[in-house]
N, C-alpha and C positions, 0 to 999 in steps of 0.2 A: 531601248531605253524610253519609259515610262515619263512624263512629264507630271508631275504631281501641283494641284492646283487645290489651296482650302479655303472654304468661305463656312459663314454661320447660316442659316436657317429658323427664323422665331416658329414661324407654325409646321415644326417638321412634322407632324402628320399629313396635314396639307402635302406637303412637298411630295412624301411618301408615295402617295396616291397616286399623285400626277408624274410622278419620275416612274411608278408601274405602266403604267398608262402609255407613257413616252416608248416604252422600251417593247411596246406590242408590234414596231413595225419591224424589229428585227427577225430573221429565223433560230438566232442561237439566243438564249435569254435563261441565265438562272437569279431567282430570287429567293436570299434568306433571311428570313425575320424571326427574331423572337419576342415582338411582340411586348417588347421593352420587359420582363420577365428576367434580366440582373444579373443573372447569373454568375458568380463568383470567377466560372472557368468560360465566359464570352469575351473577346474583345470586343465586340463592335455590336450593336444593336440592329443592324441592316447589312447586306450588301447586295451590288446588285453588280449582275455580268452582260456582258450584249453585243453581239458582232464579231463572229469570232475571225482572225485572223489566220488559223490555222484548229485544225479536230483531228480526233481520231474517233472512229466509229470500229468494231469487231464484237467478232461471235467470243465464245469462251475460250477457244482453241488459241494459249499461248496467249490468254489475254493480261496477264498480267507484267510479261515479259517485255508485248508492247507498251502497255502502260508506262513502266520501267523506263523504255526508251526513248517513249513521248516527253515524257516529263523533266528526264535530261536535257533533250535536244531544244527544248523550248528556254529552259531554264527561265521560268517567267511564270505567272499565277498561270493556272487551268481549273478548268471547274466542269464540271461531273455528276455521273453517276454509275454503279455500279449496281448490276442487277444479281438477284439472290444467287440465281444461275449462271453463276462464275464459281459457283463451289464444283462445277464440273472440271473445273482448269486447275481446281488445289484439288480433292481428289477423285479418284477414280468413280464416278457417279455419272449418271443422263437426267433428264428430263425431257421426258415423252408424253406428257399430257399437254391436251388442247391448250392451244395459245390465241386469244382473239385479239390479243392487242398489238403484238410482234416488234418489239422496241429491241432495237441493236442489245446484244448483251452490254457491254458496253459504250459507252459516249464521254469524251472529253474534250473543251474547248480550249485554245486561249483569246481570252477578248481584247477587241480594242479598244473598249471603254469600261471602266469602272468606275463604281459608287463605294464609296464606305461612309457610314452615318454612324457616330456617335453621339450624343444627345440629341444639340443641335449643333452640332460640326459636321459638316460635309467634306470627304476627301477627294478628291477625283485624282485616278491613273490613266491616262488614254496613251497608246502607242501610236506612233504618226504623227505626234500632234502637228495639227496645223493651228495657226495662231488665233484665226476665226472661229474655229469647232467647238468650243464647248461654250463660248456665248452665244453663237446661234444653235445650240443644244439647249440653254436655260432657258431661251427665249421659247423655245417648243415646247419644252418641258412645261413654261407655264400658260400657254394661248389656248386659248375658248376651244380651237379645232382640236387640240389636244384631249382634251376634256369629252367632249364629242365621239372621241371617233372610234372607241369600242361600242356606244351603242348601233352601232350601223351596222353590225356582226349581225350573222344569218341565224337562226336559230329554229330547233323544231315547231311548229303550231300545237304539234297533240302533245299531250300530258306523257312524262317519258315513264316508260312503264321495264319497273326494275324484275328481272328476274333471281330466282335464284341456282342456282349450280350445283348446291346441294340440298334437299331437302329434308324435312325436320327425322322423320322416320332416316332417313339414310343418314341423316351424322349422331341418331343415335347408336344406329348400330356400328359406324366407323370409329366411334369414339370405345364402343366397347370391345373390337378389334385391337383399338392400343391398348385398352386397359389386359387385356390377356400377354400382349405382348411385354407390358410391363409387370407381370405378376411371374411371366415366365423366367424376367431376369435379362429381357433383350435389350431393355432401356430402364428408365429410371424417369425420364420422363419427355414428351415431345411435344413442341408445339405445332399446334392442327390448322390451317385456314381452310376456307372456304368463300366462292367468289361470290358478287352479288353485281346484275351486268344492263344494259341494255343494248339493245342492236339497232340499226335504222336511225341512229338519234342523234342531232345537231343542239351542240350547247357552245353559247359563250365563254369560251372557257376561263378570261379575265373576272367573270362578273359571278364564277362558279366559285372560283376561288376565296373572293372577297365576299362571298355569303359561308363559304367555308370559315375563314380564319374570323369573321365575326362571331360565328356560331361555337366557334373551338376557345379561342385566343393563345395559340399554343407555344411555347418558346421556342420552336426547331420549324418555324412557317416553310414551306415553300414552293416556290410557280416556277416550274422546269418547262421548255419548250426548245426541240430538235424537230424544227421543221412542222409537221403534221404530226407531231408526238406532241403529248401535253401529260405534266405531273401537278395536278393542283394537292399541295399534303399540308393537312394539318396535324403536324407528327408532336407527340412529346417528350419525342425519346433520340439521346445522344449516342450513338455510336461508338467513336473514337475520336479523340481530340489529341496533335501532338502540339506543344509547344517548347523548344528545346528541346533539352533531351527528357521532359517529361512526357508521359502518354497516359491519356484519361479514358476509359469505361465508363458509360453509367448504363446500367441495362435495366429496363420494366419488368416486375414481374409483382403481378398482385392490382387487382384491381376492383374499384367497389363505385357506385354509383350516390352521386351529386342530391342532395335533397335543398328545396325550398325554405323547408323552414331548419332555420340554425340549430335550433337542439338535436334534430334530428339527424342532419347535415355530420353534426360534429361527432354524434353517435355512431355512424356508420363510417368514418374517418378514425375511431377509435377501432371498434371491430377490427377494422382492416391488418391494424396495424400487429393485433393477438392472433392473428388468424394462423392458425398452424397450416393448414396448408397452401397458404396464399407466399407466406415466409418459407416453408420448404422450398417452394416452386423457388422461389429468390435466391436462396443459398445454394442451391443446387446449380444453379446459372452463374453466382458471385464464382463459385469452385471452378467453371470451365473458364471464365473468363481469367480469371485468375493465372490457370495454365497456359491457356492462349497467349498470356502478356509475355510470360514467364519467354518462350520462345526468343523472345528481342531484348527483353529485359538484362541489365545488369544484376547479377547477382544478389539474392536477397532484397531489391529492390520493392518487388510488389507487392502494397500494400493494400488493401479495404479502410477506404476512407469514410466511409458510410455505409451501414446496413441497415436494409429495411428499413429507410429512411420513408415517409408521408410524405409525398406533394401534393399538394390540389390545386386543378385545371377545372376551368368553368363545368366542363361535362361530367368529370368524375376522380375521382383522388387514386395516388397511384401510388404504387410500393419502390422506391428507384434505390440503389444501392451504387458506389463512387470506388471505381478499384483505378488504382493511380500505380506508374512503373518508370523505373530510368532507363534512357537505351545511351550508348554510346556513341557521339558523333557520326562515328564511321557507318552506322545501320541505316539503309538508306530507307527512306520515308514508306515505298511502295512495300519493302521485306516486313513491315510493321501490319500493314492494310489486309498483305495474303495472310500469314501466320494469324489471322483473328477472325477471316472471313470464310463463312458469313458469320455474322453475331451469334451469338449463345442463343441470344435472346427470343431467336426465332426459328429457332433448329430444336433445342432440346439436348440431353445428355446419354451416353456420350454421343456425343455428334455427327458420329457417322452412321452409326447406327439408327438413329433418331430422322437424317438426310432419309436413308435410303428406303424407309416405314412410311416417313412423310411422300415420297412422291408415289406410293402404290396405293396409298390410299385417300390424298388428294385430287380431283378432276381436273384441274387449271395447274397451267405452268405460272409459276408464280411473276416472273420474270422482273420486272423494277420494283411490286411490289415485295417489303421485307428486304431490301437493295439498300441503298445508301447514296444520298445525294451532298454536297461538298466541296470542299478546294483544298487544293495544295500551291503553298506560297512558294516564292524563286529562294526561301530558306528552308523548301522542305518541313518546314509546318502545316500541317489541317486541320480539318474539321471537317464530320460528315455527324450527319443525322440516320434516321434507322423508317426506311419509306414504311407508314404504320398512317391509322386513320386519315386514306388516300385517296383521292379520284385519277383514275386515269384515264388518259381519251388518245384514242386515234380518229383525228377526226378527215383524214381520206379514207377512211373505213365505217365508220360514223357507230365507232364501238365504244360504250361506256364501260369499265369495271373499277370495280372498290372491292376490297376481302379483310376477313377480320381475321380472327384466333387469338387461339386460346391455349394455356401450356395444362395438358392434361397430364396427370400426377396420380400412382396409386388412388390416392384420396376424392380421386376428381368423381363429380356426381354429372351425368351429360344432360343433366337437366337443366344446371347451374351453369356448365358451361357454354350452352346451347345459347341460357339467357344474357350470359354476360358478350357474349359477340354481339346479340342482337343492340346491347349498351352501345357497346364501340359504335357499331354500325349506323347510330340514330344519327349522327352530324354530317354523313356525307349521306343518308337521305335526307335529310331537310334540307341542303345543299343544291339537290339535286330537284327534289320534287314538292 
């Protein structure tokens, strides 16, 4: 049973910074921040979940069955992540590429302490509530010692040396290989990704997250900690949300850089909106998402609410579509996730063939990159992002990784695709270097 407490904070931005800083004492943290993008689909501005009462970590084998059982037995708020490699639980696939991070394939926990922020209102929900506990926590959150705590963390003295897992010429060869598959009719789109990494490097995870979040200001920012494993995410993309009987997915396909010159920026945005190649990418994935959602939807309820709408973020313009379905009350929330995972925007189409080709050509196991982070509520509602524009860090191995990718279609130009990857990688590189 959770005890709920509400209060208002005048300076909510300052409270958020102090709250996230205070959270670092715990081994299990999920911080979800919309950066005040005010999406009509978002219930909260940000959420903090900390201090696991119970948790589940597992590899991909029977992962969704285990999650279904865990969610049912806790019957409470659970927060966590799904890695891309859970594809192996959904289809007869494998993940044999190099893995420098070694995160568990699936991880969720039941937090003792929850903070929900909407506007200036803070809602706190504690498990096993003790009378003075919240008062003590709020004092600690506001204390000067809390503000100084994270600055004492050890970091590498030397500049971070970022390496490429796939170099430019090899990238061109691999994209050409994908184009050959497309011309043969094996697939008509594949999301091909490459890793940037640094070894023997210590970073301050929270400081790095704050830098990345300041640079990108995304609507689905995430700070996640699971022991020594960290995700620092500036994701602009929602994977899947359920509220009552309504399910929505918002795939992103189509990217254009920003310009400091206002007229040029408007022109870049307009060119993206009419770009045939980018629109075709997006529409292909919309069709895939419609098909995935139909597996749990009421007949005739799958609708495209927005098609190829342009959204502007601090680093890039993005083409986003919104697909909605209705589900029966009897549908288990995990069934909806399992039948749509991995998200089509990170695979290609047809989905299984694209994932097989991706596995052959990529050099790195994706892991949490192009997976999802989010929560499931006691009522079976949920909200998950897509893990892109993100830094992954294994503190015990001193290994840092960020990956970027793009959709390859028949109209793709390898040089343009490579340059788009560099645009997407810019914020992560800046946050680290």
